[in-house]
N, C-alpha and C positions, 0 to 999 in steps of 0.2 A: 424452413417457415416453422415456428414453433405453435403448437396449440395450447389452450387451458391447462391437460395435463402435466406438457411439458414445463410449463411454468410455476407449477405445482411441485412438481419434481426438483427445481432450480431452488424455489424455496427453502423445501428441506433440507438441500446439502447447505444452503446459505446456514441454518438453525445446528444441524449437525456434519460439518464440513468433511470428518473420516466416517460417516456412518455407513454400515454395511449396505447392501441392497434390500435387507431383510428391515433394518431400519426404516429406510426410507419408504419401504411399503406399508412399515406400521400406520409413519405418519403421513401418508397419502391417500391409505386406505384402497392402495394398491396390490397386488400380487406381486411377489417378488420378480415373477419372470417378467412379467410386465416393465415393472421397473429397470430390469437388466437390457431387455431389448428397448427400450427409450432413451435409456444412459449413452448406450451403442451407438444408436443413430443421433443423438444429440451430439456427441464427440464426433461421427463421422461427417455429419454436416457442419461441424466448425463452429455449432450453437455454444456449443460449450466446449473454453479449450483447457483448461485444468481447474484444479485447486491448489492453490499458492500458499507455502507458509511464507508468515511475515516474522520476519528475526527482531530479535530484541539485540539490538547492534552491540550495546555497552556490554552486555557479556561475554560478547569477542573479541573485546578491544578494538571497537570500532564506533566514531564520534558519526551519527548523524546529522546531516548538513542541510536544511533547507535553501534552496537557491532560486531565485528569480533571475531571468538575464533579458535586457532590453537588449533587443538587435531589430536589423530593418529585415524585411519580409525574404530579400533577397542573399539574406546569410542564414537563414532557418537551417537547410538543409544540410552546410558546410557544417554548423556547431553541433545538429545532429549526430553527422559524422563522427566528430570527435568526442561527443558524448560516448558514443557506440566505443571507441578507441579508450576511454579511460576504463583503468581497471576497478573505480571505485565506484562508477554511477549504478544506482538503482532503479532509476524510474526518471521517464521525460516525457513529454506534453506540452504541443506548444498553447498558448496563450494569450488573451487579447480584452483588453483592459486597462486596469491600472498600472499593471505591466504587459507591454506589447514582447512577443518572444518567446520562452520556452521556461516551463518551470522543470525544476530538475530534484532529486534526492539522491547527495550521496551519503556513502556509511564508509569516512577515510580512517586509517591509521588514527589513535589518540595523539594530541599533540601534531597534525599535519595539516592543521586549519589554514596555517599561512603557505603552504605548498600550495593548495587547493586557491588560493587567492591569488598565488605566482600564476597557475595555471590560468584562470580569467584575465588577469592582466595584460598576459602575450596577447589575448585577443585583442583588446581596446584597440580603437582607432585605426580600424578596418574591417572586424569583425563584428563584436558587439560595440554597443555604445554604453553601456553600466550592465552593474551588477549587482545584487543584496543577497546577502546570507545570514541565516536565522540559526542558531544555534538551540535544538529543541531540547524539553527539559523529560523528565521520565511521563508516563502514567498515560502512555498514547490511549486513544479509544476507537473501536471499529464496530463496525455495523454492519448487515448484509440487507439486502432487497429482499422486500414480503411480495411476492407476487400474487398472493391471497387478497392483496387490496386494490389490483387494479382488473375493472370491469370491462372483459374483452370487447365485448359487445358494444358496451359504450364509450368503449376507449377513453375511460377516466380513472381518476386512482380516488379510493376514498379513506385518505388517512385524515383522522383528526390532529391538526397541528394545536388546535387550543389545548388538548389535553398533555401536547406535551409541552407547551409553554409554562401550563401553571404545574407541572413535573418540576421546573425551576426552583420554584419558591421551597420545595421539599428536600433540595437537598442540603446537607449539612456542610457548611463550607470551612468549616474548623481547620487548620492549616495539618494533614497527615502527619505522622510520625516520619521524618527523614530516612529516606530508604536511598540507598545508594546500591544501581546493581553494578558488583566486582565485577571484573572481567575474570572470564572461565578459560581464557584460551591456553594457561600453562598448564591445563587440565585435559585438554583436548590433542587428538591428533588429526593426520591428514584424512583418516578414515570417518572421523568424526563429521569432519569440515565437508567432506565428499557425501555423508550422508545428508547432512544441510542444505547441499547443494542440490539433491536429488527431491525433498522435498518442497524447495522453493520451484521444481521444474514441473512436479504434479506431486502432490499429497497423497492421492488415491492410487497410486499404481501399488499393487500386489506387493508384501513385504520382502517376498522370495525373490521377485526381479530387481528389487533395491540392493537386496544381499549380494547378491551373483552378479549385478552391474560393480558393485565396490571391491566385490572380491571378500567377502565375509560371510558366516553363519549368520542364518537366519537369526540363531540365537543370540550371537554377537547383536546384530542390528534391535532384537527386542531389548537388549540390556541396557545398549547406550540410547536407544529413545527414551528409556526409563529413566536416565540421567537426563537427559537433554529437558524432557518437560518437567520435570521436577525442578530444575534450575530455570524455569519460563524462558530458554533460547529460542524456543518459538513463543511469539506471543498471541497470533492469531493465525486464522487462514481464510484467504482471500479467493472467492466463484469468481473466476474470470470468464466471461461470456464473449461473444463475438458482437459487433456493431448493430448487426440484426436483431439482436435480442437488445440490447444498448439504447437504442433508437427510441426506445419508450420511456427514456429521461437522458437529463442535458445533465452533464459535468459541469459543477461550479465552483469555485473556490471565493474565501474569504481568510483575508488578512487581518484579526481582529486583536483592536488594542484595547485592554480592561484590565480591571486587577485580578489579584490569584484567586480570590472569589468567584468572582466570574466565571471565571475559564473551571474552577472545580464544579460550579451548576453546569455546562455546556457539556463539560468532559464526561460528565454522569448522565444525563438527559440525551444524547446523542448516542449513548449504548442502546440504547429502545427505539432510535431513530430508523423507521422500515424501508429506506433506503442506503444503498452503497454509502458510506462515508468511512473518511481516517481524519479524525480531530486531534493536533498535534499541539501539545502546549510549548508556548516560546518563553522566553524572559518580556515579550512585549506584553503576551495575553494568549492567541491561540492561533493556529493555522487549521483550516478545516476544509476539505474537500469531498464535496457529497455528488452524488447522481441523483437528480430530484426531477419532479416532471416540473417543465418550465413554467407554468400556469402557477406553479406552486413558490416561484421566487421570490414574490413580493411578499409573502407571506412568511417565509423563513428570513427575509431582508428584516423586515418590520421588528420581527423576534430578536435579531442579531441587534440592529441599529438601539434597541429601549434601553439594551444594557450594554452596550460598547460605546467607549470614549470616541472610538473613530474604528472606519472598515475599510477595508481595501479590496475590491470586488473582483474578478475577473472570471471569465468561462473558459472552458479549453477544447480542444477538438478529439474527442476520445481516437477516433481514424487516427491521428499522430501519436497516438500513447506506447511506450515502449517501456518493458519489464524485464528488467534483467536479472536472471539466475543467479545466485550465490555464487562464487566461483573462486574456489580452494587454490587456484592457479598462482594468485597474489600473497599465500602464504608459503615462507620460504625459509628453512634453518631455524626453524622456530618461533619467525615473526614474521610480523605482514614487512609486506615491500612500501619503505614509506620515503625512499632515495627520491631526489628533484627526478633524476633521471627518470625514475620508473614512474611518476607521475605526472610529470610536464613535458620532460624532453622529448620521449618515446610517443608519447600521445600525439604530440604536435609532429614531429617529423611525419614527413611523405603525407602530410594532409591534401596538398595545394592538388 
């Protein structure tokens, strides 16, 4: 069971994911010793699972794919097993609403979208009924939850949605100069990829431990981390909490169809959203996954409805969600394994 002080620490982590206990102490008004004890307790009880790096996939020669799988309830467990087996699955969660089945995020080698379709097509006619793929564009937006807005005694949130709505008007919708995130994969080695793996497992682990696990010196780790940060290989950090903490909010998803100007408005505004969210621009508009108080859903829905031509809404079961660590094992002989055998046949083999 978390208390108000624990929630303040989680809020501080959201604002400064890699901050030291001294940094968090200054932010929360607690001593470093108190922060250290509480962080340890949060981890031991499972309330705080990790702080996970969110990667910029194009810099690694990978193409992110937003995927919705329509399937009957009886097939969900089997599909989840298959997604667990797929080498390029990044995230999955059960969803209900416009799509009934699963939402998944893949990051596949560039140019292999057809191979991903082959994998999903193999599941049609028995396991899934249909699927939809969206290829995101650049400029993802992330936000973390601010528990300072939660009144534990009253069990209610005090966020001013009107302020967020008004902020949409002040966003410059002029198309930015086109930026392409070129792949850096040729400038990385397996040890760099293992660093990224460790950052997705838990970016708050001590550098000495990460270096020891990889088999490099702390100096080498520091130098490569500087390179990865300068080139924006890590896009953001996500604070992963237990469902006992996340019960304060419910995860909703919206596929919004709108013009590029509105997408830029929401991308900018959602950076200040005091709830954990990921906004992914697409060619049709944007996809947003946000954990918000259930009572606030109509307010957010109304804001979206006023500016979007069409909205496809879903809610998801946080308990069924699975995040996958970055896996260097798919990188072989200087390239990502993009063979049909690796991405389709081996995944399907032995799945029955």
